[in-house]
C-alpha positions as CSV (number, residue, x, y, z in Angstrom):
1,M,116.1,68.5,125.9
2,I,115.7,67.2,122.3
3,L,112.3,69.4,122.1
4,L,114.1,72.5,122.9
5,A,116.8,71.7,120.6
6,L,114.1,70.7,117.5
7,A,112.4,74.2,118.5
8,F,115.7,76.2,118.4
9,Y,116.6,74.7,115.0
10,L,113.2,75.2,113.5
11,F,113.0,79.1,114.5
12,A,116.8,79.5,113.5
13,F,116.6,78.0,110.0
14,V,113.2,79.9,109.2
15,A,114.8,83.1,110.6
16,V,118.0,82.7,108.5
17,A,115.7,81.6,105.5
18,S,113.4,84.6,106.0
19,G,116.6,86.8,106.1
20,V,117.9,85.6,102.9
21,M,114.5,86.1,101.2
22,V,114.2,89.5,102.3
23,I,117.5,90.6,100.6
24,S,116.9,88.4,97.4
25,S,113.3,89.4,96.7
26,R,112.6,91.9,94.1
27,N,109.1,92.7,95.1
28,P,109.0,95.1,98.1
29,V,105.9,93.5,99.6
30,H,107.3,90.0,99.6
31,S,110.5,91.4,101.4
32,V,108.4,93.1,104.0
33,L,106.4,90.0,104.6
34,F,109.5,87.7,104.8
35,L,111.0,90.4,107.4
36,I,107.8,90.0,109.7
37,L,108.5,86.2,109.6
38,A,112.2,86.7,110.7
39,F,111.1,89.3,113.5
40,F,108.6,86.5,114.6
41,N,111.2,83.6,114.7
42,G,113.7,85.9,116.3
43,A,111.2,86.6,119.3
44,G,110.7,82.7,119.3
45,L,114.5,82.3,119.7
46,F,114.4,85.1,122.6
47,V,111.8,83.0,124.5
48,L,114.0,80.0,124.2
49,M,116.6,81.7,125.9
50,G,114.4,83.2,128.7
51,A,114.3,86.7,127.5
52,E,110.5,87.2,127.2
53,F,110.8,90.8,127.4
54,L,112.9,91.3,124.4
55,A,110.5,88.8,122.5
56,M,107.7,90.8,123.2
57,I,109.6,94.1,122.3
58,L,110.7,92.6,118.8
59,V,107.1,91.9,118.1
60,L,105.5,94.8,119.3
61,V,107.9,97.4,118.2
62,Y,109.7,95.9,115.2
63,V,106.6,94.4,113.5
64,G,104.7,97.5,114.3
65,A,107.4,99.4,112.7
66,V,107.3,97.3,109.5
67,A,104.1,99.0,108.5
68,V,106.0,102.6,108.7
69,L,108.9,101.0,106.7
70,F,106.3,99.7,104.0
71,L,104.9,103.1,103.8
72,F,107.9,104.7,103.3
73,V,108.8,102.3,100.4
74,V,105.4,102.7,98.9
75,M,105.9,106.9,98.8
76,M,109.6,106.4,97.6
77,L,108.7,104.1,94.9
78,D,105.5,105.9,93.8
79,I,103.5,102.9,93.4
80,N,100.1,103.2,91.9
81,Y,97.4,102.3,94.2
82,V,94.9,101.2,91.8
83,E,97.2,98.7,90.1
84,M,98.6,97.4,93.6
85,R,94.8,96.7,94.7
86,K,94.3,95.0,91.4
87,G,97.2,92.7,92.0
88,F,96.3,91.7,95.4
89,L,95.8,87.9,94.5
90,Q,99.5,87.5,93.0
91,Y,100.6,88.3,97.0
92,L,98.0,85.7,98.2
93,P,100.3,82.8,97.9
94,V,103.5,84.2,99.5
95,G,101.1,85.6,102.3
96,G,99.4,82.3,102.8
97,L,102.8,80.3,102.9
98,I,104.2,82.7,105.7
99,G,100.7,82.3,107.7
100,L,101.0,78.5,107.3
101,I,104.6,78.5,108.4
102,L,103.6,80.9,111.5
103,L,100.6,78.7,112.2
104,V,102.9,75.4,112.1
105,E,105.4,77.2,114.4
106,L,102.6,78.1,116.9
107,T,101.1,74.9,116.9
108,F,104.6,73.2,117.6
109,V,105.0,75.6,120.6
110,A,101.5,74.8,122.0
111,G,101.9,71.1,121.5
112,A,105.0,71.2,123.3
113,W,103.7,73.3,126.3
114,V,101.0,70.4,126.5
115,A,103.0,67.3,125.4
116,A,106.1,67.7,127.5
117,P,105.7,70.5,130.4
118,A,109.1,69.4,131.8
119,A,111.1,70.6,128.8
120,V,109.1,73.9,129.1
121,A,110.1,74.0,132.5
122,S,113.7,73.8,131.8
123,I,113.6,77.0,130.0
124,P,116.1,79.5,132.0
125,I,114.3,81.6,134.2
126,A,115.5,83.9,136.9
127,P,115.0,82.8,140.4
128,P,112.6,85.0,142.6
129,E,115.3,86.3,144.8
130,Q,117.4,87.3,141.8
131,V,116.6,90.3,139.7
132,H,114.3,89.4,136.5
133,N,115.6,89.9,133.1
134,T,113.6,93.0,132.3
135,R,115.4,94.9,135.0
136,A,118.7,93.4,134.4
137,L,118.4,94.6,130.9
138,G,117.6,98.1,132.0
139,N,120.6,98.2,134.3
140,V,123.0,96.6,131.5
141,I,121.8,99.1,129.1
142,Y,121.7,102.4,131.3
143,T,125.0,101.6,132.8
144,D,127.4,99.8,130.8
145,Y,126.4,100.8,127.4
146,I,124.5,104.1,127.8
147,Y,126.9,106.0,125.2
148,L,126.4,103.2,122.7
149,F,122.4,103.3,123.4
150,Q,122.4,107.1,122.8
151,A,124.5,106.6,119.6
152,A,122.0,104.3,118.5
153,G,119.1,106.5,119.2
154,L,120.9,109.3,117.3
155,V,121.3,106.9,114.4
156,L,117.5,106.2,114.4
157,L,116.6,109.6,114.6
158,V,118.9,110.9,111.6
159,A,117.3,107.7,109.6
160,M,113.8,108.9,110.6
161,V,114.7,112.8,109.4
162,G,116.4,111.2,106.1
163,A,113.2,109.0,105.4
164,I,111.0,112.1,105.7
165,V,113.2,114.1,103.3
166,L,113.3,111.7,100.9
167,T,109.6,111.2,100.8
168,L,108.9,114.8,101.0
169,R,107.6,116.3,97.6
170,Q,107.5,119.9,96.6
171,R,104.3,120.6,94.7
172,E,103.8,123.8,92.3
173,G,101.2,126.3,93.0
174,V,100.9,125.7,96.7
175,R,101.2,128.8,98.9
176,R,103.5,128.4,101.7
177,Q,104.1,130.5,104.5
178,S,107.4,132.8,104.8
179,I,108.3,133.4,108.3
180,A,111.3,135.6,107.3
181,G,109.0,137.3,104.9
182,Q,106.5,138.1,107.6
183,I,109.1,139.3,110.2
184,G,110.7,141.4,107.6
185,R,107.6,143.1,106.3
186,K,107.4,146.9,106.6
187,R,104.5,149.0,107.3
188,A,104.6,150.8,104.0
189,D,104.2,147.4,102.3
190,S,101.3,146.5,104.1
191,I,99.3,149.7,104.8
192,E,98.4,152.1,102.0
193,L,96.2,155.2,102.9
194,K,93.6,156.7,100.7
195,D,92.3,160.4,100.5
196,V,88.6,159.6,99.9
197,P,86.6,162.5,99.0
198,R,83.6,163.1,101.4
199,G,80.3,161.8,100.3
200,S,82.0,159.3,97.7
201,G,83.1,155.7,97.9
202,V,86.2,154.4,97.6
């Protein structure tokens, strides 16, 4: 139990500290790196609670979506790619620190798995005769909270459309298709008859 308490306090402290650094960091690249660290520590807390499905979803979905978030941030801030590549070394200390913290946490988890198997066995797991947590989560979401779940989906859809609209730039001199102009086009506007004399060119 002591090992589980230490793991909980470690994951919780790093997650809270990462969240504070996300909102206090002025550099968007640093904020994204701290956000990834917060997601990994949140996944560790879910594993300690016995919700391994939520942990994997948090890592696969949200950490993967951070790349899209970073892409939109770069597009909206109009960052010069040449200067960003030149300044790669200034991001190396922060990235190395976050990587070191993740390495220490993974080493701690692996060491606990080997050194104290009784503590790992005390993690709450559903008995075989009961419903596993993935199915139980689906039952709760799609029965008790179906309307809230659909509302969250609509909010995410609006956020996605808003991000696309904000990053869309209209360039001058680019010809675009006008569907209304094509539909409203008349025969006299598109066809012109020429009376060509016989034996001469157009």
